[in-house]
N, C-alpha and C positions, 0 to 999 in steps of 0.2 A: 610399216608403221602401225602399231596397235595402241589404242588408247589405254592409258593407265587409269583404272576406275577410282584411284585415290586422288587423282588430280582434278581440278575444276575442268569441266568440259569446255573446249574451245568452240569456235563458230562451226567448224566442220563437223565436230562430233554432235553438236546440237541439231544440225540439219540432217545428219545421217540418222540420228535417233528418230527424227520425224519420219524419214523415209522408211525405216524399219517398222514403225508403228502403222504407217499406211499399208505396207505390205502385209502386216498381220491380219488385216481385215479380209484379205482374199485367200488366205491359206486354205488348202483343201478343195479349191474350186477351179484350179487351172490345169486339170488333166495332167498330161505328161510334162508340161512345162513348169518351170519354177515360178513361184509367185514373187515377183520383184517389185520393189517400191522405187519410185522416182519422184524427187522433189526438185523444182526449178526455182532458183533464188536470184533476185536482182542484184546488181553491183552494190546497191545501198542496203543490202541485207533484208529485203522484203520477200515474202513468199509470193511467187507468181502462180505456180501450179503444183499439184500433187496427184499422183495416180498410181495404181498397182495393176499388175497384169490382169487382163479381163477374164471373165468366166470362160472356161474352155481353153485358155492359154493364149488367146489373141483378141485384140491387138496387145502388143507388149506395153509395159509401163512407160517406157521412154516416148513411144509414139503417141500415146494418149496425153501425156503431160505436155509434149511439144504442141499438140493440137490445141490444148487449153491455153497455152502461153501465147501462141501466135507470134506476132512480131516482137513481143517483149522478151522472147528467148534470146534475141541477139545481144551478145555481150554478157549473158547471164552465166550462172554456175548450175550444173546439174549434179545432183547427188543420187547415185543409183546403188542399190544394195548388192547387185551382181553385175559383173563386167558386161557392157553392152555387146550384143551379138554382132559378128562381122561377116556372117555368111548369108547368102541369098537362099532363103527357104520359102515358106508360104507367104512371108512378108519381107520387105526390104530390110537390109541390115540397120539396126538401131544406131550403130556407131556412125554410119554414113548420114543418117537422118539428123543426128546431133550436129555433125559438121555443117550440113546444108543449111541449118537454121541459124548458124552463127553463134552457137554456144562457145563461150570463151574458155571455160574450165569445166572439167568433169572429175568428180570425186567418187571413187569406187570403194565399196567395202570389201567384197570378196571377188576373186578371179574365178572365171567359169572353168569347170573341168571337162566340159564338152570339147572333144578334140577339134571340132570345127571352129571353136572360138579360142579358148585356152591361151590368153595373152594377145591374140590377134586383134581383138576389139580395142584394147588399150593402145596397141601399136598403130592401128588405123587412125585413131584420134591424134596421137602424137605426130604421125606423118603429115597430118593436115594442119599442124600448128596449134592444136588444142592442148592446153596444160592439163596433165593428168596426175592425180594424186591417188595412190592405192593404199588399201589396208586400214581405212578409217572405220573403227568399230568392226573389224574383221571377224573377231571371235563371235560376236553377237549375230552377225549376218550369216556366218557359216553354220551356226546352230539353227537359225531360222530356216535355212536352206538345206539342212542336213539330208533330207530325203533325196532331193535332186542330186546333190553333190555326191552322195554315197552311190546312187545308181549309176552316175556317170563314171565313177571309179571302179565299181565292182560288177555292174550289170544287174545288181539285186536291189530290192527296196531296203530302206533303213527299217530295222525291226524294233518297235517299241512294245515291250511287254507290260501289261497292266494286270495287277493281282490285288484282290481285296480278300483279307483273311482275318480270322480271330486272333486273339493273343497267343493261343496255342497252335497257330499256323494251320487252321482248318478253313475250308471254304464251303462246307456243307455238313449237316448233321448226319447224313448217310448218303450212300451212292444213289443217284437218281432222285434225290430230294432237294428241291429248290429251297435254299435257306438264305433269307436276307441277312447280310453281314454288316455292311457299312451304312452310314446315315445319309440323309437326303442331300447334304451339301457336297459330299464326295461324289454322289451319283451325278450331280450337276457338272462336276469337273470331268467325269467320264464322257458326258455328252459333248463337252467342249473339245476333249481329245478326239472324239469321233469326227467332229466338224472339221478339224485340221488334218485328219488322216485321209489318205486316198482309198484305203481298204481296211476292213476289220475282219479278223480271222477267229473262228472258233472250231472246235472239233465236233464231229457228228453227235457224240454223246451229249455234249452241252446243248447242241442244237435241238436234239430230241427232248431232253429233259426240261429245259427252260423255255424253249420256243422263243428265243430272243429276237426282237425286231432289229437290234443293232443299229438303230437310227439315232440321229441327233434330234432331241425333242426340246431344245432350248427355244424359247419364244423368239421368233423372227429368224431362226437359223434352221428351220425344219428342212429347207431345201439343200442343206449341206451335208446330208448323210453319205457315208462312204459306201463303196462297193462291198458287198458281203462275200467272204471267202469261207467255204466249209470244207474241212479236211476229213476224209474217211467216210464210211457208211455207204449205203445204197438205198434206193427207193425213198429218197428224201423229198419232201414237198418244197421244192425250190422256187424262188421267184425268178422272173425273166432275166434280170441282170446279174444273178448270183454266179459266182465261180466255184466249181466243185472239183476237188481232187479226190478221187476214189482210190482205195487200196493203200498199200504201204509205200507211198511215194517218198523218195529221198527229198529232204527239206531243201537242200541246195538246188536240186532240179526244179522244185516247186517255186522257189524264190526267183530263180532265173527266168522261169516262165512268166511270173508276175511282172518281172522287170521288163520283159519284151512288150508287155501291154501298156507300159508307161506308168506303172504304179511306183511312186517314189517313197511314200511313208506307209508302212503296214503296222496296224495296231493289233497285237495278239491279245485277245481277251479271255481265252480259256478253251478247255478246262485244264485240270491238273496235269494230265498226261501230255497234253499239247505243250503246256508251259515247260515241263521237264525236258521234253524232246528238243525244244529250241535252246534251252540252257545247255544241255549236254552236247548238242551239236555246235556249240560256241557261236550261235547266230543271233544272240540278243545284243543290240546296240545301246538300248536304253531301257530302264525299268522304273515303273511307277508302282510302289508297293504300299497299300493302305492297310493299317492294322486297327481293327475296332476293339473297344474295351470290353470284349465279351470272351467267354471261354466255352468251347463246344464239347471237348472231351475226347478220350482216346478212340471212341467209335466214329468220330468225324472223318471226313475226307481230307487228306493232307493236301496243302496248297500246291505243292510241286510233286505230287505222287511219291512221297517218301523222301524227296531231296530237301534238305533243310534250307531255309531262306538264307542262311549264312553263306551258301554257295555263291550268292551274289553279294550280300552285305559285307562279307569278310574277304571277298576275292580281290586280288591285286589287279584284276582286269577292269574293275569298276571303281569310280570315284563317286562318293555321295555328294551330290550338288546341294541338297537342301533337306531339311526336316521341317515339316509344316503341320500345324494343327488345323484340320478342316472339320469344323463341327466337333463331333465326338471322336473322330478318327485321326491317327497320326500317319502322315503320308511322307514317305521317303522317296527321293528322286535320285536314281543312279544313272550315271553316264559312263559308257565304255571309255577306258583310258587308252587312247590310240598310240601312246608311247610304249605300251606293253605288247609284246609280240609272243 
């Protein structure tokens, strides 16, 4: 069951939308675990409790919401953005906890791709007599959880490429010269992307030239900065938690290595050669491309090291999700078309 956006939202869709908005607050803070949202609603359609996965990944959203609800959970409906876990890990199974508290009905947006769960959580609930509804706002949930779901399927992080360029597809006036391109509003958007990512990657050249902090500097969100990943180079002045890949490492191997550390969503910020290498290796899952109303000229540095932006914009592998004016800049959002192989 997938909600048709043209139809009025029903009760289940309204509450699942609430659960998704709750989950949004914790994105990028839950380590290797997905940031799940859980909303518990009374039989007379009142909100009882709402929670998302805690910082660091535990406790899970369902367990926190059930604790808030207390005895009011009995006979209520739980809306969860991802299938409740069914395995015993560092915490008891959430599916079992939902059963134990007398939840009557569980509405699930997306099924878990973790092989330890993958349908088993929903089945555990059904076996205990709990009514289960699956697929409510499934597409929205799977997008929000795309990093975790992708890593469960492939073993690699979901790769989001961000690029800011001039109208003539340049990112700097000259090699080694830091050149402001986009306006302050898009820069704020970049900080929000960082807050929701688990790691942000740049090449050693960009690292040396720009000395970027790669942190989130939005007010109140400073503690949500991602892990920094630097590719190439040597004798770099790295910080304690930085991840460094030296030499000509294969991108697939690098991504698999990051996947084993629990990184779900990787934001690739630069530079031009790094961006081109990810595109040519067919490893970009999503692209955010901002174009400023300026022209730099032929002497400038090409955004994708000579590869035209049409390699993404006109590719049948990507679908343009939106075109947005953010301040002075035009921002296009591309998402990989998973139906194209």
